[in-house]
Structures are given as C-alpha cells and as structure tokens.
GURO-553752 format. One record per residue: residue number from 1; residue in three letters; chain; x, y, z of N, C-alpha, C in turn. Coordinates in Angstrom, 1 decimal, always signed. Layout:
+-----+--------+--------+--------+--------+--------+--------+--------+--------+--------+--------+--------+
| num | residu | chaine |     nx |     ny |     nz |    cax |    cay |    caz |     cx |     cy |     cz |
+-----+--------+--------+--------+--------+--------+--------+--------+--------+--------+--------+--------+
| NUM |    Ala |      A |      X |      Y |      Z |      X |      Y |      Z |      X |      Y |      Z |
...
+-----+--------+--------+--------+--------+--------+--------+--------+--------+--------+--------+--------+
//
This chain:
+-----+--------+--------+--------+--------+--------+--------+--------+--------+--------+--------+--------+
| num | residu | chaine |     nx |     ny |     nz |    cax |    cay |    caz |     cx |     cy |     cz |
+-----+--------+--------+--------+--------+--------+--------+--------+--------+--------+--------+--------+
|   1 |    Met |      A |  -45.3 |  -23.7 |  +20.4 |  -46.1 |  -23.8 |  +21.6 |  -47.2 |  -24.3 |  +21.6 |
|   2 |    Ala |      A |  -48.1 |  -25.1 |  +22.5 |  -49.3 |  -25.6 |  +22.1 |  -50.4 |  -24.6 |  +22.9 |
|   3 |    Ser |      A |  -51.4 |  -24.4 |  +22.5 |  -52.5 |  -23.6 |  +23.2 |  -53.5 |  -24.6 |  +23.7 |
|   4 |    Glu |      A |  -54.5 |  -24.2 |  +24.5 |  -55.4 |  -25.1 |  +24.9 |  -56.4 |  -25.8 |  +24.1 |
|   5 |    Thr |      A |  -56.4 |  -25.2 |  +22.8 |  -57.0 |  -26.1 |  +21.8 |  -56.2 |  -27.2 |  +21.2 |
|   6 |    Gly |      A |  -54.9 |  -27.3 |  +21.3 |  -53.8 |  -28.1 |  +21.0 |  -53.0 |  -27.6 |  +19.5 |
|   7 |    Lys |      A |  -53.6 |  -26.3 |  +19.1 |  -53.3 |  -25.9 |  +17.7 |  -51.7 |  -25.3 |  +18.2 |
|   8 |    Cys |      A |  -51.0 |  -25.3 |  +17.2 |  -49.9 |  -24.6 |  +17.3 |  -49.8 |  -23.1 |  +17.1 |
|   9 |    Val |      A |  -49.3 |  -22.3 |  +18.1 |  -49.2 |  -21.0 |  +18.0 |  -48.2 |  -20.4 |  +17.9 |
|  10 |    Met |      A |  -47.7 |  -19.5 |  +17.4 |  -46.5 |  -18.8 |  +17.7 |  -46.4 |  -17.7 |  +18.7 |
|  11 |    Glu |      A |  -45.4 |  -17.6 |  +19.3 |  -45.4 |  -16.4 |  +20.2 |  -44.6 |  -15.0 |  +19.4 |
|  12 |    Ala |      A |  -44.6 |  -13.9 |  +20.1 |  -44.1 |  -12.7 |  +19.3 |  -42.6 |  -12.9 |  +19.2 |
|  13 |    Pro |      A |  -42.1 |  -12.6 |  +18.5 |  -40.5 |  -12.6 |  +18.5 |  -39.9 |  -11.7 |  +19.7 |
|  14 |    Pro |      A |  -38.9 |  -12.2 |  +20.2 |  -38.1 |  -11.5 |  +21.4 |  -37.7 |   -9.8 |  +20.9 |
|  15 |    Glu |      A |  -37.8 |   -9.1 |  +21.8 |  -37.5 |   -7.7 |  +21.4 |  -36.1 |   -7.8 |  +21.1 |
|  16 |    Pro |      A |  -35.4 |   -6.9 |  +20.2 |  -34.0 |   -6.8 |  +19.8 |  -33.1 |   -6.6 |  +21.2 |
|  17 |    Ala |      A |  -32.1 |   -7.2 |  +21.0 |  -31.0 |   -6.6 |  +22.1 |  -31.0 |   -5.5 |  +22.3 |
|  18 |    Glu |      A |  -30.8 |   -4.7 |  +23.4 |  -30.4 |   -3.2 |  +23.5 |  -29.3 |   -2.9 |  +22.7 |
|  19 |    Gly |      A |  -29.4 |   -1.9 |  +21.8 |  -28.4 |   -1.2 |  +21.0 |  -28.2 |   -1.7 |  +19.7 |
|  20 |    Leu |      A |  -29.3 |   -2.8 |  +19.2 |  -29.5 |   -3.3 |  +18.1 |  -30.7 |   -2.3 |  +17.2 |
|  21 |    Asp |      A |  -30.5 |   -2.4 |  +16.2 |  -31.4 |   -1.4 |  +15.6 |  -31.9 |   -2.4 |  +14.2 |
|  22 |    Glu |      A |  -33.1 |   -2.7 |  +14.1 |  -33.7 |   -3.6 |  +13.2 |  -33.9 |   -2.8 |  +11.8 |
|  23 |    Ser |      A |  -34.1 |   -1.8 |  +12.1 |  -34.0 |   -0.6 |  +10.6 |  -33.0 |   -1.0 |  +10.0 |
|  24 |    Thr |      A |  -33.1 |   -1.0 |   +8.3 |  -32.1 |   -1.3 |   +7.4 |  -31.7 |   +0.4 |   +6.5 |
|  25 |    Asp |      A |  -32.6 |   +1.3 |   +7.1 |  -32.2 |   +2.3 |   +6.1 |  -32.0 |   +2.2 |   +4.8 |
|  26 |    Asp |      A |  -31.1 |   +3.0 |   +4.4 |  -30.8 |   +2.8 |   +3.0 |  -29.6 |   +1.4 |   +3.0 |
|  27 |    Thr |      A |  -29.4 |   +0.8 |   +3.9 |  -28.1 |   -0.1 |   +3.9 |  -28.6 |   -1.4 |   +3.3 |
|  28 |    Met |      A |  -28.0 |   -2.0 |   +2.3 |  -28.4 |   -3.2 |   +1.8 |  -28.1 |   -4.2 |   +2.6 |
|  29 |    Val |      A |  -29.3 |   -5.3 |   +2.7 |  -29.0 |   -6.7 |   +3.3 |  -28.5 |   -7.4 |   +2.4 |
|  30 |    Leu |      A |  -27.3 |   -7.9 |   +3.0 |  -26.5 |   -9.0 |   +1.9 |  -27.0 |  -10.5 |   +2.3 |
|  31 |    Gly |      A |  -27.0 |  -11.3 |   +1.2 |  -27.1 |  -12.5 |   +1.3 |  -25.9 |  -13.5 |   +1.2 |
|  32 |    Ala |      A |  -25.8 |  -14.7 |   +1.1 |  -24.7 |  -15.2 |   +0.7 |  -23.8 |  -15.2 |   -0.4 |
|  33 |    Ala |      A |  -24.6 |  -14.9 |   -1.6 |  -24.2 |  -14.6 |   -2.9 |  -23.3 |  -13.2 |   -3.0 |
|  34 |    Glu |      A |  -23.8 |  -12.2 |   -2.1 |  -23.1 |  -10.9 |   -2.1 |  -22.2 |  -11.2 |   -1.3 |
|  35 |    Ile |      A |  -22.2 |  -11.6 |   -0.4 |  -20.8 |  -11.7 |   +0.7 |  -19.8 |  -12.3 |   +0.2 |
|  36 |    Leu |      A |  -20.1 |  -13.7 |   -0.6 |  -19.1 |  -14.3 |   -1.4 |  -18.4 |  -13.6 |   -2.3 |
|  37 |    Asn |      A |  -19.1 |  -12.9 |   -3.1 |  -18.7 |  -12.3 |   -4.3 |  -17.9 |  -10.8 |   -4.0 |
|  38 |    Met |      A |  -18.2 |  -10.2 |   -2.9 |  -17.3 |   -8.9 |   -2.4 |  -15.9 |   -8.9 |   -2.2 |
|  39 |    Gln |      A |  -15.4 |   -8.0 |   -2.8 |  -13.9 |   -8.0 |   -2.9 |  -13.6 |   -7.1 |   -1.5 |
|  40 |    Asp |      A |  -13.3 |   -7.8 |   -0.6 |  -13.2 |   -7.2 |   +0.8 |  -11.7 |   -7.1 |   +1.4 |
|  41 |    Leu |      A |  -10.8 |   -7.7 |   +0.6 |   -9.5 |   -7.6 |   +0.8 |   -8.6 |   -6.5 |   +0.4 |
|  42 |    Gly |      A |   -8.3 |   -5.5 |   +1.0 |   -7.6 |   -4.4 |   +0.5 |   -6.2 |   -4.5 |   +0.9 |
|  43 |    Val |      A |   -5.5 |   -3.4 |   +0.2 |   -4.2 |   -3.0 |   +0.6 |   -4.0 |   -1.5 |   +0.7 |
|  44 |    Val |      A |   -3.0 |   -1.2 |   +1.7 |   -2.7 |   +0.2 |   +1.5 |   -1.2 |   +0.3 |   +1.5 |
|  45 |    Leu |      A |   -1.0 |   +1.6 |   +1.0 |   +0.4 |   +2.0 |   +0.8 |   +1.0 |   +2.9 |   +2.0 |
|  46 |    Val |      A |   +2.1 |   +2.3 |   +2.7 |   +2.6 |   +2.8 |   +3.7 |   +4.0 |   +3.5 |   +3.5 |
|  47 |    Asp |      A |   +4.4 |   +4.4 |   +3.9 |   +6.0 |   +4.9 |   +3.7 |   +6.6 |   +4.4 |   +4.9 |
|  48 |    Val |      A |   +7.7 |   +3.8 |   +4.5 |   +9.0 |   +3.4 |   +5.5 |  +10.3 |   +4.0 |   +4.9 |
|  49 |    Pro |      A |  +10.1 |   +5.1 |   +5.7 |  +11.4 |   +5.8 |   +5.3 |  +12.9 |   +5.0 |   +5.6 |
|  50 |    Glu |      A |  +12.5 |   +4.1 |   +6.8 |  +14.0 |   +3.1 |   +7.0 |  +14.5 |   +2.4 |   +5.6 |
|  51 |    Trp |      A |  +13.3 |   +2.1 |   +5.0 |  +13.7 |   +1.2 |   +3.7 |  +14.0 |   +2.0 |   +2.4 |
|  52 |    Gly |      A |  +13.8 |   +3.2 |   +2.6 |  +14.0 |   +4.0 |   +1.7 |  +12.5 |   +4.3 |   +0.4 |
|  53 |    Gly |      A |  +11.4 |   +4.0 |   +0.9 |  +10.4 |   +3.7 |   +0.0 |   +8.9 |   +3.8 |   +0.9 |
|  54 |    Gln |      A |   +8.3 |   +2.8 |   -0.1 |   +6.7 |   +2.7 |   +0.4 |   +6.4 |   +1.0 |   +0.1 |
|  55 |    Val |      A |   +5.7 |   +0.6 |   +0.9 |   +5.3 |   -0.9 |   +0.8 |   +3.9 |   -0.9 |   +0.9 |
|  56 |    Phe |      A |   +3.4 |   -2.0 |   +0.1 |   +1.9 |   -2.5 |   +0.5 |   +1.7 |   -3.2 |   +1.6 |
|  57 |    Val |      A |   +0.9 |   -3.0 |   +2.4 |   +0.2 |   -3.9 |   +3.5 |   -1.2 |   -4.4 |   +3.4 |
|  58 |    Arg |      A |   -1.2 |   -5.5 |   +3.3 |   -2.6 |   -6.0 |   +2.9 |   -3.5 |   -6.5 |   +4.2 |
|  59 |    Gln |      A |   -4.6 |   -6.7 |   +4.0 |   -5.8 |   -7.2 |   +4.8 |   -5.8 |   -8.6 |   +4.5 |
|  60 |    Ile |      A |   -5.7 |   -9.4 |   +5.4 |   -5.6 |  -10.9 |   +5.4 |   -7.1 |  -11.7 |   +5.5 |
|  61 |    Ser |      A |   -7.2 |  -12.8 |   +5.0 |   -8.5 |  -13.5 |   +5.3 |   -8.6 |  -14.0 |   +6.5 |
|  62 |    Gly |      A |   -9.9 |  -14.4 |   +6.7 |  -10.0 |  -15.3 |   +8.1 |   -9.5 |  -16.5 |   +8.4 |
|  63 |    Thr |      A |   -9.4 |  -17.2 |   +7.2 |   -8.5 |  -18.4 |   +7.0 |   -6.9 |  -18.1 |   +7.5 |
|  64 |    Glu |      A |   -6.5 |  -17.1 |   +6.8 |   -5.1 |  -16.8 |   +7.0 |   -4.8 |  -16.1 |   +8.5 |
|  65 |    Arg |      A |   -5.8 |  -15.5 |   +9.1 |   -5.6 |  -15.2 |  +10.5 |   -5.7 |  -16.3 |  +11.3 |
|  66 |    Asp |      A |   -6.8 |  -17.4 |  +11.2 |   -6.9 |  -18.7 |  +12.2 |   -5.6 |  -19.3 |  +11.9 |
|  67 |    Glu |      A |   -5.0 |  -19.4 |  +10.7 |   -3.6 |  -20.3 |  +10.5 |   -2.4 |  -19.6 |  +11.4 |
|  68 |    Phe |      A |   -2.6 |  -18.1 |  +11.2 |   -1.5 |  -17.6 |  +12.0 |   -1.5 |  -17.4 |  +13.5 |
|  69 |    Glu |      A |   -3.0 |  -17.7 |  +13.9 |   -3.3 |  -17.8 |  +15.6 |   -2.8 |  -19.3 |  +15.9 |
|  70 |    Ala |      A |   -3.1 |  -20.1 |  +15.0 |   -2.8 |  -21.4 |  +15.4 |   -1.3 |  -21.7 |  +15.4 |
|  71 |    Arg |      A |   -0.8 |  -21.4 |  +14.5 |   +0.8 |  -21.4 |  +14.5 |   +1.1 |  -20.9 |  +15.8 |
|  72 |    Gln |      A |   +0.9 |  -19.8 |  +16.0 |   +1.5 |  -19.0 |  +17.4 |   +1.4 |  -19.7 |  +18.5 |
|  73 |    Gln |      A |   +0.0 |  -20.3 |  +18.6 |   -0.4 |  -21.0 |  +19.8 |   +0.3 |  -22.5 |  +19.9 |
|  74 |    Trp |      A |   +0.7 |  -22.9 |  +18.7 |   +1.5 |  -24.1 |  +18.6 |   +3.0 |  -23.7 |  +19.2 |
|  75 |    Arg |      A |   +3.4 |  -22.5 |  +18.9 |   +4.6 |  -22.3 |  +19.3 |   +4.7 |  -22.0 |  +20.9 |
|  76 |    Asn |      A |   +3.9 |  -21.4 |  +21.2 |   +3.8 |  -21.1 |  +22.6 |   +3.9 |  -22.5 |  +23.3 |
|  77 |    Arg |      A |   +3.2 |  -23.6 |  +22.7 |   +3.3 |  -25.0 |  +23.4 |   +4.7 |  -25.8 |  +23.6 |
|  78 |    Gln |      A |   +5.2 |  -25.0 |  +22.4 |   +6.7 |  -25.5 |  +22.3 |   +7.5 |  -24.9 |  +23.0 |
|  79 |    Cys |      A |   +7.1 |  -23.6 |  +23.6 |   +8.1 |  -22.8 |  +24.7 |   +7.6 |  -23.1 |  +26.1 |
|  80 |    Ala |      A |   +6.7 |  -23.7 |  +26.2 |   +6.2 |  -23.8 |  +27.8 |   +6.7 |  -24.6 |  +28.4 |
|  81 |    Cys |      A |   +6.8 |  -24.1 |  +29.7 |   +7.5 |  -25.0 |  +30.7 |   +6.8 |  -24.7 |  +32.0 |
|  82 |    Ala |      A |   +7.1 |  -25.4 |  +33.0 |   +6.4 |  -25.4 |  +34.3 |   +6.7 |  -24.2 |  +35.0 |
|  83 |    Asp |      A |   +7.8 |  -23.6 |  +34.9 |   +8.2 |  -22.4 |  +35.3 |   +8.4 |  -21.5 |  +34.2 |
|  84 |    Asp |      A |   +7.5 |  -20.5 |  +33.9 |   +7.7 |  -19.7 |  +32.7 |   +8.8 |  -18.8 |  +32.8 |
|  85 |    Thr |      A |  +10.0 |  -19.4 |  +32.2 |  +11.3 |  -18.7 |  +32.4 |  +11.4 |  -17.5 |  +31.6 |
|  86 |    Glu |      A |  +12.3 |  -16.4 |  +31.5 |  +12.5 |  -15.6 |  +30.8 |  +12.7 |  -16.0 |  +29.2 |
|  87 |    Glu |      A |  +13.6 |  -16.9 |  +29.0 |  +14.0 |  -17.8 |  +27.8 |  +12.7 |  -18.2 |  +26.9 |
|  88 |    Ala |      A |  +11.8 |  -18.8 |  +27.8 |  +10.6 |  -19.2 |  +27.0 |   +9.8 |  -18.0 |  +26.7 |
|  89 |    Ala |      A |   +9.7 |  -16.9 |  +27.6 |   +8.9 |  -15.8 |  +27.0 |   +9.5 |  -15.1 |  +25.7 |
|  90 |    Val |      A |  +10.9 |  -15.1 |  +25.9 |  +11.5 |  -14.5 |  +24.6 |  +11.3 |  -15.6 |  +23.2 |
|  91 |    Asp |      A |  +11.5 |  -17.0 |  +23.5 |  +11.2 |  -17.4 |  +22.3 |   +9.5 |  -17.3 |  +22.1 |
|  92 |    Arg |      A |   +8.6 |  -17.3 |  +22.7 |   +7.1 |  -17.1 |  +22.2 |   +7.1 |  -15.6 |  +21.5 |
|  93 |    Leu |      A |   +7.9 |  -14.6 |  +21.7 |   +7.6 |  -13.4 |  +20.9 |   +8.5 |  -13.2 |  +20.0 |
|  94 |    Asn |      A |   +9.8 |  -14.3 |  +20.0 |  +10.7 |  -13.9 |  +19.0 |  +10.3 |  -13.8 |  +17.4 |
|  95 |    Asn |      A |  +10.4 |  -12.7 |  +17.0 |  +10.4 |  -12.3 |  +15.3 |   +8.8 |  -12.4 |  +15.4 |
|  96 |    Phe |      A |   +8.2 |  -11.9 |  +16.4 |   +6.5 |  -11.9 |  +16.3 |   +6.0 |  -10.7 |  +15.1 |
|  97 |    Arg |      A |   +6.7 |   -9.6 |  +15.2 |   +6.3 |   -8.4 |  +14.2 |   +7.0 |   -8.9 |  +12.9 |
|  98 |    Ala |      A |   +7.9 |   -9.6 |  +12.6 |   +8.2 |  -10.1 |  +11.7 |   +7.4 |  -11.1 |  +10.9 |
|  99 |    Arg |      A |   +7.1 |  -11.9 |  +11.7 |   +5.9 |  -13.0 |  +11.3 |   +4.4 |  -12.1 |  +10.7 |
| 100 |    Val |      A |   +4.1 |  -10.9 |  +11.7 |   +2.7 |  -10.3 |  +11.1 |   +3.1 |   -9.5 |   +9.8 |
| 101 |    Ala |      A |   +4.7 |   -8.8 |   +9.8 |   +4.9 |   -8.1 |   +8.5 |   +4.8 |   -9.3 |   +7.3 |
| 102 |    Ala |      A |   +5.8 |  -10.2 |   +7.3 |   +5.9 |  -11.3 |   +6.5 |   +4.3 |  -11.9 |   +5.8 |
| 103 |    Leu |      A |   +3.3 |  -11.7 |   +6.8 |   +2.1 |  -12.4 |   +6.4 |   +1.2 |  -11.4 |   +5.7 |
| 104 |    Thr |      A |   +1.9 |   -9.8 |   +6.0 |   +0.7 |   -8.7 |   +5.4 |   +1.5 |   -7.8 |   +4.4 |
| 105 |    Leu |      A |   +2.7 |   -7.9 |   +4.3 |   +3.5 |   -7.2 |   +3.1 |   +3.1 |   -7.9 |   +1.8 |
| 106 |    Ala |      A |   +2.6 |   -7.0 |   +0.9 |   +2.3 |   -7.5 |   -0.3 |   +2.7 |   -6.8 |   -1.4 |
| 107 |    Asp |      A |   +2.1 |   -7.3 |   -2.7 |   +2.2 |   -6.3 |   -3.9 |   +0.9 |   -5.6 |   -4.1 |
| 108 |    Ser |      A |   +1.0 |   -4.8 |   -5.1 |   -0.3 |   -3.6 |   -5.3 |   -1.4 |   -4.9 |   -5.2 |
| 109 |    Lys |      A |   -1.5 |   -6.0 |   -5.7 |   -2.7 |   -6.6 |   -5.9 |   -3.1 |   -7.4 |   -4.6 |
| 110 |    Gly |      A |   -2.3 |   -7.3 |   -3.5 |   -2.6 |   -8.1 |   -2.6 |   -1.9 |   -9.4 |   -2.4 |
| 111 |    Lys |      A |   -1.1 |   -9.7 |   -3.0 |   -0.2 |  -11.0 |   -3.2 |   +0.9 |  -11.0 |   -2.1 |
| 112 |    Ala |      A |   +1.1 |  -11.8 |   -1.3 |   +2.1 |  -11.8 |   -0.2 |   +3.4 |  -11.8 |   -0.8 |
| 113 |    Leu |      A |   +4.3 |  -11.1 |   -0.3 |   +5.8 |  -10.8 |   -0.9 |   +6.7 |  -11.9 |   -0.1 |
| 114 |    Phe |      A |   +6.3 |  -12.3 |   +1.2 |   +7.0 |  -13.2 |   +1.9 |   +6.6 |  -14.4 |   +2.4 |
| 115 |    Thr |      A |   +7.9 |  -15.5 |   +2.3 |   +7.2 |  -16.7 |   +2.9 |   +7.5 |  -17.1 |   +4.3 |
| 116 |    Glu |      A |   +7.1 |  -17.9 |   +5.0 |   +7.4 |  -18.2 |   +6.5 |   +8.8 |  -18.3 |   +6.4 |
| 117 |    Glu |      A |   +9.8 |  -19.0 |   +5.5 |  +10.9 |  -19.5 |   +5.6 |  +11.8 |  -18.0 |   +5.5 |
| 118 |    Gln |      A |  +11.4 |  -16.8 |   +5.2 |  +11.9 |  -15.6 |   +5.3 |  +11.4 |  -14.8 |   +6.3 |
| 119 |    Val |      A |  +10.9 |  -15.3 |   +7.3 |  +10.6 |  -14.4 |   +8.5 |  +12.0 |  -14.1 |   +9.2 |
| 120 |    Glu |      A |  +13.1 |  -15.1 |   +9.5 |  +13.9 |  -15.1 |  +10.1 |  +14.9 |  -13.7 |   +9.4 |
| 121 |    Ala |      A |  +15.0 |  -13.8 |   +8.4 |  +15.8 |  -12.9 |   +7.4 |  +15.1 |  -11.3 |   +7.7 |
| 122 |    Leu |      A |  +13.7 |  -11.4 |   +7.5 |  +12.8 |  -10.1 |   +7.7 |  +13.0 |   -9.6 |   +9.4 |
| 123 |    Gly |      A |  +13.3 |  -10.3 |  +10.2 |  +13.4 |  -10.0 |  +11.5 |  +14.7 |   -9.2 |  +11.5 |
| 124 |    Glu |      A |  +15.7 |   -9.4 |  +10.7 |  +16.9 |   -8.8 |  +10.9 |  +17.1 |   -7.3 |  +10.4 |
| 125 |    Lys |      A |  +15.6 |   -6.9 |   +9.8 |  +15.4 |   -5.5 |   +9.2 |  +15.2 |   -4.5 |  +10.3 |
| 126 |    Asn |      A |  +15.3 |   -3.4 |  +10.0 |  +15.1 |   -2.2 |  +10.9 |  +13.9 |   -2.3 |  +11.7 |
| 127 |    Gly |      A |  +14.3 |   -2.4 |  +13.0 |  +13.0 |   -2.5 |  +14.1 |  +12.1 |   -1.4 |  +13.8 |
| 128 |    Ala |      A |  +12.5 |   -0.3 |  +13.8 |  +11.3 |   +0.9 |  +13.4 |  +10.4 |   +0.7 |  +12.3 |
| 129 |    Ala |      A |  +11.0 |   +0.2 |  +11.1 |  +10.6 |   -0.2 |   +9.7 |   +9.5 |   -1.2 |  +10.3 |
| 130 |    Leu |      A |   +9.8 |   -2.2 |  +11.0 |   +9.0 |   -3.4 |  +11.2 |   +7.8 |   -3.1 |  +11.9 |
| 131 |    Asp |      A |   +8.3 |   -2.2 |  +13.0 |   +7.1 |   -1.8 |  +13.9 |   +6.2 |   -0.9 |  +13.2 |
| 132 |    Arg |      A |   +6.6 |   +0.1 |  +12.3 |   +5.6 |   +0.6 |  +11.4 |   +4.8 |   -0.2 |  +10.6 |
| 133 |    Val |      A |   +5.0 |   -1.2 |  +10.0 |   +4.4 |   -2.2 |   +8.9 |   +3.4 |   -3.0 |   +9.9 |
| 134 |    Phe |      A |   +4.0 |   -3.4 |  +11.3 |   +3.2 |   -4.3 |  +12.2 |   +1.9 |   -3.3 |  +12.7 |
| 135 |    Asp |      A |   +2.3 |   -1.9 |  +13.1 |   +1.0 |   -1.1 |  +13.7 |   -0.1 |   -1.1 |  +12.4 |
| 136 |    Val |      A |   +0.3 |   -0.8 |  +11.4 |   -0.7 |   -0.6 |  +10.1 |   -1.2 |   -2.0 |   +9.9 |
| 137 |    Ala |      A |   -0.7 |   -3.3 |   +9.9 |   -1.1 |   -4.3 |   +9.4 |   -2.0 |   -4.8 |  +10.8 |
| 138 |    Cys |      A |   -1.9 |   -4.6 |  +12.2 |   -2.8 |   -4.5 |  +13.3 |   -4.0 |   -3.8 |  +13.0 |
| 139 |    Arg |      A |   -4.1 |   -2.7 |  +13.0 |   -5.1 |   -1.8 |  +12.6 |   -5.8 |   -2.4 |  +11.4 |
| 140 |    Met |      A |   -5.2 |   -2.7 |  +10.2 |   -6.2 |   -3.1 |   +9.1 |   -6.8 |   -4.6 |   +9.4 |
| 141 |    Asn |      A |   -6.1 |   -5.4 |  +10.2 |   -6.7 |   -6.7 |  +10.3 |   -7.7 |   -7.0 |  +11.6 |
| 142 |    Gly |      A |   -7.7 |   -5.9 |  +12.4 |   -8.5 |   -6.1 |  +13.5 |   -7.7 |   -6.8 |  +14.8 |
| 143 |    Leu |      A |   -6.3 |   -6.8 |  +14.7 |   -5.5 |   -7.6 |  +15.6 |   -5.2 |   -6.6 |  +16.9 |
| 144 |    Tyr |      A |   -6.1 |   -6.7 |  +18.0 |   -6.0 |   -5.8 |  +19.0 |   -5.1 |   -6.3 |  +19.9 |
| 145 |    Gln |      A |   -4.6 |   -5.5 |  +20.7 |   -3.6 |   -5.8 |  +21.9 |   -4.2 |   -6.8 |  +22.7 |
| 146 |    Ala |      A |   -5.5 |   -7.0 |  +23.2 |   -5.8 |   -8.3 |  +24.1 |   -5.5 |   -9.3 |  +23.0 |
| 147 |    Asp |      A |   -5.9 |   -9.6 |  +21.7 |   -5.4 |  -10.7 |  +20.9 |   -3.8 |  -10.8 |  +21.0 |
| 148 |    Ile |      A |   -3.1 |  -10.0 |  +20.9 |   -1.7 |  -10.2 |  +20.9 |   -1.1 |  -10.9 |  +22.0 |
| 149 |    Glu |      A |   -1.6 |  -10.1 |  +23.3 |   -1.4 |  -11.0 |  +24.6 |   -1.8 |  -12.3 |  +24.7 |
| 150 |    Asp |      A |   -2.9 |  -12.5 |  +24.1 |   -3.3 |  -14.0 |  +24.2 |   -2.4 |  -14.7 |  +23.3 |
| 151 |    Leu |      A |   -1.9 |  -14.2 |  +22.1 |   -1.2 |  -15.0 |  +21.2 |   +0.1 |  -15.2 |  +21.7 |
| 152 |    Val |      A |   +0.7 |  -14.4 |  +22.6 |   +2.1 |  -14.6 |  +22.9 |   +2.0 |  -15.1 |  +24.5 |
| 153 |    Lys |      A |   +1.0 |  -15.5 |  +25.2 |   +1.1 |  -15.9 |  +26.4 |   +1.3 |  -17.5 |  +26.6 |
| 154 |    Asn |      A |   +1.9 |  -17.8 |  +27.6 |   +1.9 |  -19.5 |  +27.6 |   +0.6 |  -20.0 |  +27.4 |
| 155 |    Ser |      A |   -0.4 |  -20.0 |  +27.9 |   -1.7 |  -20.7 |  +27.7 |   -2.1 |  -21.2 |  +26.5 |
| 156 |    Gly |      A |   -1.9 |  -20.1 |  +25.6 |   -2.7 |  -20.0 |  +24.2 |   -4.2 |  -20.4 |  +24.2 |
| 157 |    Ser |      A |   -5.0 |  -19.7 |  +25.3 |   -6.5 |  -20.0 |  +25.5 |   -7.3 |  -19.3 |  +24.5 |
| 158 |    Gly |      A |   -6.8 |  -18.6 |  +23.4 |   -7.5 |  -18.1 |  +22.5 |   -7.8 |  -16.7 |  +22.8 |
| 159 |    Arg |      A |   -8.8 |  -15.8 |  +22.0 |   -9.0 |  -14.7 |  +22.0 |   -9.9 |  -14.1 |  +23.0 |
| 160 |    Asn |      A |  -10.0 |  -13.1 |  +23.5 |  -10.6 |  -12.4 |  +24.7 |  -12.0 |  -11.9 |  +24.0 |
| 161 |    Ala |      A |  -13.1 |  -12.2 |  +24.5 |  -14.2 |  -11.8 |  +23.6 |  -14.3 |  -10.0 |  +23.7 |
| 162 |    Asp |      A |  -13.4 |   -9.4 |  +24.9 |  -13.5 |   -8.0 |  +24.6 |  -11.9 |   -7.5 |  +23.9 |
| 163 |    Ser |      A |  -11.6 |   -8.1 |  +23.2 |  -10.4 |   -7.8 |  +22.3 |  -10.4 |   -6.7 |  +21.4 |
| 164 |    Gly |      A |  -12.0 |   -6.2 |  +21.1 |  -11.7 |   -5.0 |  +20.3 |  -11.6 |   -3.8 |  +21.2 |
| 165 |    Ser |      A |  -11.3 |   -3.7 |  +22.2 |  -11.3 |   -2.5 |  +22.9 |  -10.0 |   -1.7 |  +22.9 |
| 166 |    Ala |      A |   -9.1 |   -2.2 |  +22.6 |   -7.8 |   -1.5 |  +22.4 |   -7.2 |   -2.0 |  +21.2 |
| 167 |    Ser |      A |   -6.3 |   -0.8 |  +20.8 |   -5.6 |   -1.1 |  +19.5 |   -4.1 |   -1.4 |  +19.8 |
| 168 |    Ala |      A |   -3.4 |   -1.9 |  +18.9 |   -2.1 |   -2.9 |  +19.0 |   -1.1 |   -1.8 |  +18.7 |
+-----+--------+--------+--------+--------+--------+--------+--------+--------+--------+--------+--------+
//
C-alpha cells in the first residue's frame, strides 16, 4: 500500500482466524522435506472371524483416494439416467464395500493384496467380513458418511466441505 509520501508501507498482518492458535508449543513446524520424507501410511491388524483369522488394512495415499473417487464418479455417470431407477442406484453401489476392501487390504508392509480385477470375486465373500474391513478402512482413511453419499449418488458432484462430521 502506498503512503502519503509514496513509500511502500506494510500493514499489520490480519488477526488469525478464530480457533487457530499461532503458537507452536513443542510441536515441530514441518517443511517440504520433512513432509515428503515422512512415512505416514500405516497398516492395522483387524480380526475377521468370518474368514478365520486376521488381515491388514492399510491407509491409502492421496493419489489412490483421488483415483478411487474418480473411478466411482465415472461409474456414476455410466449408471446415470434421466429417471434415477432402482437399477441405476444398485449399479452405482454394486460391490462398493468390496472395492474399498480391495483397495485397502494389504500385507504387513502395506502392499495391496487385491487388484481391480479381483473386486467381483471379493464381493462374493462374507458380507459381515467385508463390512468389518470397510468400517476400519473408512475410519483409517477419513472416508466419512458424507463422502460415501457423494460417491454413490448420481450427480458425482464431489466431496462436501462438511464431510468430516460423521463417520462411516
């Protein structure tokens, strides 16, 4: 901003938004190198008695989540019709839990166990077991009820800003 004398002066920075804390306390402020070198994708061991054992469920990367959401939105467009029929709604949801399970079931190192081609076969497995894996995968990956609703509806309009309020 120019002052009366023509010199550039700097205004005071705006006050932080309500609820934001400027102090860092003992928390480390991260730079690009720290963020990119952080190993932040973990796995958890989940009991699946229906399958007679335990499985690892992994966290997915941002890229994997975006690809999953894009594929689901493409599927929505393929199933779209002027009169949203029961059949179109079923097609959009068909094997949704199996697709999430296939994406997130992994070995102990986080390497995916299933491919896209195996989703249909995985969908034929015990529904309670798939639901157990699905619930853990959603919690671990921040996939909330509002996100799921957006992903399986006809419009494919993307994620809601308030999607963090409910869990799947």
